[in-house]
N, C-alpha and C positions, 0 to 999 in steps of 0.2 A: 175720684174716690181717694180718701185719705186712709191709708192702712197703718194701723198701730199694733205692734206685736210685742207685748211686755213679757219678760221672763217670769215664770211662776216661782214661788218661794223655793230657795235652795238651788236655783239654776242661775248660771252666770254670776252676776253680782248681786242678785236678789237674796235678802236674808231668809234663812230657813224659819219656818213656823212649826213649833212642836205640836204634835197631835192635830195636824192640819186636816180640815174637812173641805168638801166641795163648796159648801155655803160660806165657810170661813174665808175662802179666797175672794169671794165677791166684794168684800170690803176693800181689797186692793184695787179692783176695777172701779169701784165707786170713787175712791180717792183719786185715781188717775183721771177719770172722766171729769171730776170736779176741777182738778188742776188744769185740764185742757179746755174747760169751759163748755163741755158737752152736756146739754140737757137730755137729749135722746141720742141713741146710737144703735148700730147693728152689731151682732156678735157672730163671729165665725169660729169653728173649732174642728180640728182634724184629730181623729183617733180619740185619745183621752181628753183632748181639748174640747171635744163635743160634750162630754160630761160637765166640764166647767162652763161651757156656753149655756147649757140647759139650766144649770144652777143660777147663773146670772139672770136669765129670763124669768125663772121662778121667783127670785127674790126682788128683782128690780121692777117687775111689772111693765107698765107702759113706757118706762125709760128705754127698754130694749124693744125696738120696733120690728126687727126681723132676725131670723137665725139661718145660718147655713152650716150643715154638718157633713163632714167627709169621712167615710169609713168609721163611724162613731162607735165607741164602746157603749154597750147597753147596760143598764143596771142589773145586778144579779139577784133581783127579788122575784124573778120568775123561774120556775123549774126548767132546767136545761140550758139556761143562758150561759152559765159558767163553762159548760162543755163546748161552747162556740168559740172559745179562745183556742186558736190553732197553733200558735207559736209555742214551741216547747219551753224556751227560756222564760217566756212570760207566764206560762202555766206554773213553772217552778217558783217564780217570784211570789205569785199568789199563794202557793202552797206553803212558802216559808213565812207567812204572816205570823205564825205562832212561834217562830224562831228568828225574829227580825235581826238579831245580832249576827247570824250567819250571812244573811243577805247583805247587811251593811258591810261586813268584812270583805265579802266577795266583790261588792260594788267598788269599794275603795281600791282594791287590788287591780281590778280590771280598768278602772278609770285611770289609774297611774300608768298602767301599761299602754292603753290605747291613746292616751294624751300625747305620748311620745311618738306615736305612729298613727296619726289620725287618718291619713290617706289609706293606710292599711285597713283601718276599721271600716271605712266607706266601701272598700273592696270586699271586705267580709260581708257587709250588708247585701251587696249585689249577689253574692253566692248563697247567702242564707235565705233570701226571698226571691226566687227565680222570676216571679211575675214583675218584680221591680228592678231587674238587672239593668234594663235600658235607662231607667231613671237614675240609678246610682252610678252609672258610667257616663252619663251625659256631661261633657266637658263644661257646659254652661252651669249645670246644677251642682257639680261636685264641690266647688268652693263654698256654696251655700251650706251644703250638708256638713262640710268640715267645720265651718263656723258654728253651726247649731250644735253639733256633737261635742265640740270643745266646751261650749257653754254648759252642756249637760254634765260633762265630766269635771267642771271647774271646782266643785265642792265635793268631790269624791262620789258623784252620782247620787248623793243622798236625796236631792230634790226629786229625782225621778222615782226613787223608792217611796217617798212620801206620797207621790201621786198614786202609786200602786195600792198603798194601804187605804187611801181615801176612797178608791174605786170599790173596795170590798164592802163598804157600808155607806151608801148614798143617804144623805140626811134630809131628803125631800122626795116627793112623788112627782115624777115627770108628767103625769096626767094633767097637772094644773097649768102646764105651759101652753098658753093660748096664742102666742105670737105666730105669725106666718113662718113656717119652717120648711126648708128644702133639704132633704137628706140624699146624699150621693153615696153610692157603693160601687167599688170595683168588683166585678164578678169573679176575679181571679185572686182575691185577697189571700195571701199566705199567712197573715197574722190574726185577723178576726173574720169569722164567718159573716158574709154579707147579710145573712138572716138577722143579724143584730140590728141593722138599719131598718129592716122591715118591722121588727118588733117595736122599735121606738116609734116609727111612723104610725103603727096601729094604735098606739096609746095617746098620741097627740091629736087634739081636735082640729088642728089647722095645718096639716103637714102633707107634703108631696114627697114621694120616694122615686128616685131616678137611678138607673144603672149605667155604669160606664163599662161597656163590653171590653174584655181583654185587659182591664186595668187591675193593678195590684193595690196594696195598702197605701203606697206612696205615689200612686198614679195621679193624685190630685195636683202634683207639681208639673205634670205634663202641660204644655201650653194650652191645648184645647180644654182640658179638664179644669185647669186653674182659672181660665176665662169664664167658664160656665159657673164655677164655684163662686167667684166674686160677683158675677152678674146677678146671681140669685139674691143678692143683698140690695140691689139697686131698685 
């Protein structure tokens, strides 16, 4: 398997896109696939990455052959879905959609602070989400999280906020995604209710829903779960 993980706009060295949408991001994937010479490919997405994976499958059709989603965020077009966001900070960000300047100012301040102590932020994550404490304290995984989070903070966290705004108004219906899809949910997720995965599965015509017992939102990075996640694409 060849695994390619591009930064989304506004993350790492990737330029920000104003008024970004989920479908708008697919142009980046299309350009990347063309550059690499891929006619068809599979797409995996964790958390909000699941929304982007579904957007790619919707827009690119047969070019995307399979999907694997881990603890995915569900679209908010069904009553009660927004209430399934469990993390308080994430709830606050969505609430600030009408006062984005406040969220941007806070993100820049926190990004500057945590960039100077990225190890401390990883430790904070372990405390904030108890189900993932073992993941965020795993000496093999900590360097990966530090690299990922530094990339998220590189442009003042603005790319992550752009993701949040895009999630509030999906510009396509997931019911049209017909590719074989496997959805994984940790039943101890502290960030998103696992029921979100069940809701997505119920709307897709060719989906399977699997549960990782005792796993949290970032449990996908545990060796056994990571293996199952990638194997679903083979």
